[in-house]
N, C-alpha and C positions, 0 to 999 in steps of 0.2 A: 559098515554097521552090522552089528552081532544078530545073531537070529531073536534075542528077544526082544529088542529094541525094534526089529521090524515088526514083530508081533503086535508091540506096543501100538506103533505107530498105524495101522492098518485097523487094527481095535479104534484109536480114536478115530481115524477118518471114515468108519462105519458109524460111529455115535455121533459126528457132525452131520452127516448125510442124513443120517437117519431125524436129527433134530430138524436141522432144514426141510426135509420131504414134508415131518410133520405138521412144521409152521406153514408149508405153502399150501398144504391141505386144509388146513384150519383157516387161513385167509381165504380160499376158495371158497370155503362152504359160508363163512361169512360173508362175502362180496354174493354168491345169490341169496343167503337170506335178506340181506340187506336190499339189494335191486327187488324182489318178490315184494317187500314192506311198502317198499316207495313207491313202487309202480301200481299196487294196488288200490284201489279206491276203498275207503271208510265205508263202513257199511250204511250209513244213513244217505251217502251219495246217490242221488237220483238224477241224471241229465235231464235240463227241460227242452224240448224241441221250441226253439224261438220261431220257427215258421209258420206252426201249427196255429191254425183258425181261432181254438179255443184259447192258446196261450198269449195270442194278441189280444183277444177279447177282454180276457182276465184283465191285463194290463192296463187298458184302456178305463174299464169299468172302475180300478184302484183311482187312476186319475179323475176321471169324472167326479168319484164320491170327495176326495180331497179337495178338490175345484169347488164343488156345490157346497158341502160343509162350511170350508174355510170362508166364503165369500155371501151366506147367508146371514140377513141383517136379524140380529137379535133383538130383544129386548129394549129398552128405554136408550136413544143415540146419546143421552148425558150421561147413564150411568153403564157401567160393567156388564154384561150379559151373564146370562146363568151359561154355566160350564157347559160344553158336550163332550161328546166321546166318537171317537172311531176305532174300531177293531179290525184289521189286515191278518187274515188267514195264511199260514205257510205258505200253501200252493200260490194264492195269489201274490204274495211279495215277490216268489221266485219267478212268477211272471212277469212282473215290471223290471227285475233285477236283469231277467235275459233278454228284453226286448227294450227297455228305454233307458236304462242307466246309463250305458255309454254316451249316447244320443245327450243324456243330461248333461253331464260332465263335461263334454265337449263341448256346450251350449254355455256353459257357466265359466270357460277359460278357454279362449282363442289358442291355448298355446298346447291342450292338452289333446291327446290322441289315443284312444284305447288301445294300450298295446296288444298287438296281435298273439305273442307267445302263450297269453292266457284267455281265457273264456272267462264271459260274464261269472259273476258271484253267484255263489248257493248257499241257503241258509238253513236251519233245522232250527225249529223252536222248544225248546224245551221249559218245564218252569223254573221261573229265575235264570235260565241260560241259553244262550244260540250257539250253533256251531255257523262258521262263517270259513266260506272255502272258495280256493279259485282252482279250476283245472288248468295245468300246465301241458300245453299243446304237443302232439306228437308222442301222446302215450308216455309220459313221463312223472304221473300222477298227479294229485290232488293237494296242493297248499293248505291248509285250514288250521283255524285255531278256535279254543271255546273261550267266548265272550260272558263277562258277566255287566249288565247294565245295572246301574243305580240311580235313581234321581232322587236327589237329598231335600231336605228341605228348605234351603234358599233357594232351590230354582235350577240347581244346577243340573247338568247330566252329566255323569261317571261311566266309562265303560273299560273296563280293566280284562287283560288277556293272563288267562288261567293256564293255558297251555300250544306250543304250535307240534303241529306234526307235519308231515310229506307220505300222502297215503296211509300208511299204519304205523309208520316210526315215529315215536314220539321224540320231543326235545323240549327242557325246562323253556318257560316264556322267558325266564331271564336272560338265560343265556341268547335266546332268538332277538331279544329286544337290545341287549348290551350289543350283538354285532350289529344290528340295524343301527344303532346311535353311531358305532365306530365306521361304519359305510358311508354316512350322509355328514360326517363332522366336519369335513372340510369342502363340502359341495353346495354351500349356502341354501339350504333348503329347511327356511323356518317351519312350514308348512308341516313337512315329513317330523322335523325334530319335535313338533309341538305334540304331534299325533301318537308319535314314541311314546312319548314322556304322557300322555292321556293312558295307554294303554297299560303304561307302568303303574299309573297309578299315582302318579308325581300331581298332576292337575287335572281338570275336569274338561273333558270332551266339548262340552258347549258349556259356557258360563251364564249364557242368558239366552235359551231358548224363545227368542219373540220372531215373526216375521212379518212386517208391515205391508200393509196391501195398498194397492194403487190408491184408494180413497183415503188414504192416514189412517184406516183402522188398522189394530196390531193384533195378532192372535198369538198369545203366549202360552206356551206347553205347562201345565199344571201340573200333570201326572203323568207316569211311563211305566207300562208293566209287561213283564215277557210271562205270559201264560201257556200253557200248554199247547202248542200248536198256534198259536197265535200272538202281535205285538196290538199291545192296546194302549192308545193315546187318549190323554185326558184334556182340553184345551179352554180358552177361554176367548173370546173376541171382546176385545177393548177399542171404545171411543177412541179419534183421533187427538191427539194432545193439541192443546191451543196456547 
């Protein structure tokens, strides 16, 4: 091999090595940035101490308020009663989620066990929207989404997802929900499929938000607002059907 050819070969090798080295450096930098973004909690996240007496007391207060308001006899027994309202502040909502949600869900379904890999959810309430997040245990970040609830004139409750994030790294809601749909497509999970379709805005989360009490009366949700720092519910207690 002639000297000029050897020089050109060495030059090409140096260029190739430089390109590979630069690419590796960029990949390492990206990996560090992604790790820091995904492991960092969002600014709004504030863990709740589920064992703290004040947290347990706040959760019980919410349950007592809901039980009292839903079972109070109002108006004439033959006519629908006047509407009544309940406002749940963000801190009390998070107290209930931290201490009671897991047990409540397990009580609703004998096959359900709260996964140990994630913490109870936490919400941040802002006018018109709420952030809902779960901490992945082992310091693996907080998975969260921004939701927009809407109570429509026909009485249905819609909740659509605007974005998803792991820590402070965001991904488009359309991509995240499409991936979720793909993962459960062959797993015969109709409940999960309906939830994803609701978050995509394809269907209502709840078509008819009505609860029947033990004495036959029905509590119907007739209004729902997300105000700054609180959830505001308007309900009507209706007489039993004959």
